[in-house]
C-alpha positions as CSV (number, residue, x, y, z in Angstrom):
1,M,34.2,97.3,-58.1
2,A,30.5,96.9,-57.1
3,R,29.9,95.5,-53.6
4,L,26.8,93.5,-52.6
5,I,25.1,95.2,-49.7
6,G,21.7,93.5,-49.6
7,V,19.2,91.1,-51.1
8,Q,15.4,91.6,-51.1
9,V,13.1,88.7,-51.9
10,K,9.6,89.7,-53.1
11,T,6.8,87.0,-53.0
12,S,3.9,89.4,-53.0
13,T,3.1,92.6,-54.9
14,G,4.4,95.8,-53.4
15,T,6.9,98.7,-53.6
16,Y,10.6,98.3,-53.7
17,T,12.5,100.5,-51.2
18,P,16.3,100.1,-51.7
19,T,18.7,99.6,-48.9
20,S,20.6,102.8,-48.0
21,G,23.7,103.2,-50.2
22,T,22.4,101.1,-53.1
23,V,23.5,102.6,-56.5
24,S,22.6,99.7,-58.8
25,I,20.6,96.5,-58.7
26,V,20.3,93.2,-60.4
27,V,16.7,91.9,-60.6
28,E,15.8,88.2,-61.0
29,A,12.1,87.8,-62.0
30,V,10.1,84.6,-62.6
31,G,6.6,84.6,-64.0
32,G,3.8,82.6,-62.5
33,G,3.4,79.0,-63.6
34,A,0.2,77.8,-65.4
35,G,-2.3,75.2,-64.3
36,G,-2.5,71.7,-65.9
37,G,-5.5,70.5,-67.8
38,G,-8.2,68.4,-66.3
39,C,-9.6,65.3,-67.9
40,A,-13.1,64.0,-68.7
41,A,-14.7,60.8,-67.3
42,T,-14.0,57.8,-69.4
43,V,-16.0,54.6,-70.4
44,A,-13.6,51.9,-71.7
45,N,-11.3,54.6,-73.2
46,N,-8.8,57.3,-72.2
47,A,-8.6,61.0,-71.4
48,V,-5.4,63.0,-70.6
49,G,-4.6,66.6,-69.7
50,G,-1.5,68.6,-70.7
51,G,0.9,70.1,-68.3
52,G,1.0,73.9,-67.6
53,G,3.8,76.0,-69.0
54,A,6.4,77.5,-66.7
55,G,6.9,81.3,-66.2
56,A,9.8,83.0,-67.9
57,Y,13.1,83.6,-65.9
58,V,14.6,87.1,-66.5
59,T,17.5,88.9,-65.1
60,G,18.4,92.5,-65.7
61,R,20.6,95.3,-64.3
62,V,19.1,98.6,-63.3
63,T,21.3,101.6,-62.6
64,S,18.8,104.5,-62.0
65,A,15.2,105.4,-61.1
66,F,14.6,102.2,-59.2
67,S,13.5,103.5,-55.8
68,G,9.8,103.3,-55.3
69,V,9.2,101.0,-58.2
70,T,6.2,98.7,-58.1
71,V,7.0,95.0,-58.1
72,T,4.1,92.8,-59.3
73,I,4.2,89.1,-58.6
74,G,2.5,86.8,-61.1
75,A,0.0,84.4,-59.6
76,G,0.1,80.7,-60.2
77,G,-2.6,79.4,-62.5
78,A,-5.4,77.1,-61.2
79,G,-5.6,73.6,-62.5
80,G,-8.5,72.9,-64.9
81,T,-11.5,71.6,-63.0
82,A,-12.5,68.0,-63.3
83,G,-13.6,67.4,-66.9
84,A,-12.1,68.4,-70.2
85,N,-11.2,71.8,-68.9
86,N,-8.1,73.8,-69.6
87,G,-6.0,75.2,-66.7
88,T,-5.5,78.9,-66.1
89,A,-2.5,80.8,-67.3
90,G,0.1,82.1,-64.9
91,G,0.4,85.9,-64.2
92,N,3.2,88.2,-65.2
93,T,5.9,89.2,-62.7
94,T,7.1,92.8,-63.4
95,F,9.6,95.2,-62.0
96,G,8.1,98.5,-63.0
97,S,8.1,98.9,-66.7
98,V,11.7,97.8,-67.3
99,I,11.4,94.0,-66.6
100,T,8.6,91.6,-67.4
101,A,8.7,87.8,-66.8
102,G,5.7,86.5,-68.5
103,G,3.5,83.8,-67.0
104,G,3.1,80.3,-68.5
105,A,0.2,79.2,-70.7
106,A,-2.4,76.8,-69.5
107,G,-2.3,73.0,-70.1
108,T,-5.1,71.7,-72.3
109,G,-8.0,69.7,-70.9
110,G,-8.6,66.2,-72.2
111,T,-11.7,64.8,-73.8
112,A,-12.5,61.0,-73.7
113,G,-11.6,58.9,-76.7
114,G,-9.7,55.9,-78.0
115,I,-5.9,55.3,-78.2
116,A,-3.3,57.9,-79.1
117,R,-5.1,60.6,-77.2
118,L,-3.0,63.8,-77.0
119,S,-3.5,67.0,-75.1
120,A,-1.0,69.8,-75.6
121,G,1.0,71.3,-72.7
122,G,1.1,75.0,-72.3
123,A,3.8,77.2,-73.7
124,G,6.4,78.8,-71.4
125,G,6.3,82.5,-70.6
126,T,8.5,85.0,-72.4
127,G,10.7,87.8,-71.0
128,S,10.8,91.4,-72.1
129,G,11.8,94.9,-71.0
130,T,14.2,97.8,-71.4
131,A,16.8,96.9,-68.7
132,N,20.0,95.1,-69.6
133,L,18.2,91.8,-69.8
134,T,19.1,88.1,-70.0
135,P,15.7,86.5,-70.6
136,S,15.0,82.8,-70.7
137,S,11.6,81.5,-71.9
138,G,9.8,79.2,-69.5
139,Q,9.8,75.5,-70.1
140,V,6.8,74.1,-72.1
141,G,4.4,71.8,-70.2
142,A,4.6,68.2,-71.4
143,P,1.6,66.9,-73.4
144,G,-0.7,64.3,-71.9
145,Y,-0.7,61.0,-73.9
146,A,-2.5,57.7,-74.0
147,P,-0.5,55.2,-76.0
148,A,-2.9,52.3,-75.7
149,T,-6.3,51.4,-74.4
150,G,-6.2,51.2,-70.6
151,I,-3.2,53.3,-69.9
152,S,-2.9,57.1,-69.7
153,F,-0.2,59.6,-68.9
154,G,-0.9,63.2,-67.7
155,G,1.6,65.8,-68.9
156,S,4.2,67.1,-66.4
157,G,4.4,70.8,-65.7
158,G,7.2,73.0,-66.9
159,T,10.1,73.7,-64.5
160,T,12.1,76.9,-63.7
161,P,15.5,77.4,-62.1
162,L,13.6,78.0,-58.9
163,G,11.0,75.3,-58.9
164,G,9.8,71.9,-60.1
165,G,6.7,71.3,-62.2
166,G,4.0,69.0,-61.2
167,H,5.1,65.4,-61.8
168,Q,3.6,63.2,-64.5
169,T,0.7,61.1,-63.5
170,I,0.2,57.5,-64.9
171,V,-2.9,55.3,-64.5
172,G,-4.1,51.9,-65.7
173,S,-7.6,50.8,-66.6
174,G,-10.3,51.7,-64.2
175,N,-8.4,54.6,-62.6
176,S,-8.0,58.3,-62.8
177,S,-5.6,60.8,-61.2
178,A,-5.7,64.5,-60.6
179,G,-2.6,66.4,-61.8
180,N,0.2,67.1,-59.4
181,A,0.7,70.7,-58.2
182,A,3.9,72.5,-59.0
183,T,6.4,72.6,-56.1
184,G,8.4,75.8,-56.7
185,Y,8.4,79.4,-58.0
186,G,7.1,79.8,-61.5
187,A,6.6,76.1,-62.3
188,G,3.6,74.6,-64.0
189,G,1.0,72.2,-62.7
190,G,0.6,68.7,-64.1
191,G,-2.2,67.3,-66.2
192,A,-4.8,64.8,-65.0
193,C,-5.5,61.4,-66.6
194,A,-8.1,58.6,-66.7
195,A,-8.2,55.2,-68.4
196,G,-10.8,52.5,-68.8
197,T,-14.0,53.3,-67.0
198,A,-13.0,56.1,-64.6
199,S,-14.1,59.4,-63.2
200,A,-13.1,62.9,-64.3
201,A,-10.1,64.5,-62.6
202,A,-8.7,68.0,-62.1
203,G,-5.4,69.4,-63.2
204,G,-2.7,70.5,-60.8
205,A,-2.1,74.1,-59.8
206,G,0.9,76.2,-61.0
207,F,3.1,78.0,-58.6
208,Q,3.4,81.8,-58.2
209,G,6.3,83.9,-59.4
210,I,9.0,85.6,-57.5
211,C,11.3,88.7,-57.7
212,I,14.8,88.8,-56.1
213,I,16.6,92.1,-56.0
214,W,20.4,92.1,-55.5
215,E,21.6,95.5,-54.2
216,Y,25.1,96.9,-55.0
217,A,27.0,99.9,-53.6
């Protein structure tokens, strides 16, 4: 029976050196979360940004040729700058060529307009590779929505098993709000929103990915 002898947590890109005695590993990888969309300034109308998509969550077992493998950690995407600007996609987290946890797609920036404004959230990342994988696509960012004149909702960011997305923002007439940043590995940033006569606002930042390596003798 396999026996756990070590756990290595990688939060920056580098080389994996196994603990002495390791004969197989289980890798958990999470891609970087995307940034939420910004929103334009408004004049007696609304603007909303979509939430950023979460990075994929992938696990896989590797039984050979793992010593010295490069581990790349996907960066979190920046939120869209103030205005109708999309966020930035999250980066891929990889364990060599055998595991890839894709980064999330960016939230859409919101232009100013009347009621029923809608800005799409970013798609979640996808997993791939040649190891014995159990991939899970990242959660989609929620769309930004303005149901009526004078009220706007920025989209929340996608979440992962290891982190929460940026929380939804809500404003009434005459106000705007920047999107909330993600709070954990691989999660997406929230979208901005504005209602009535209000200034432009920026989207929230996504959170970087992570790779956890469980070592067995």
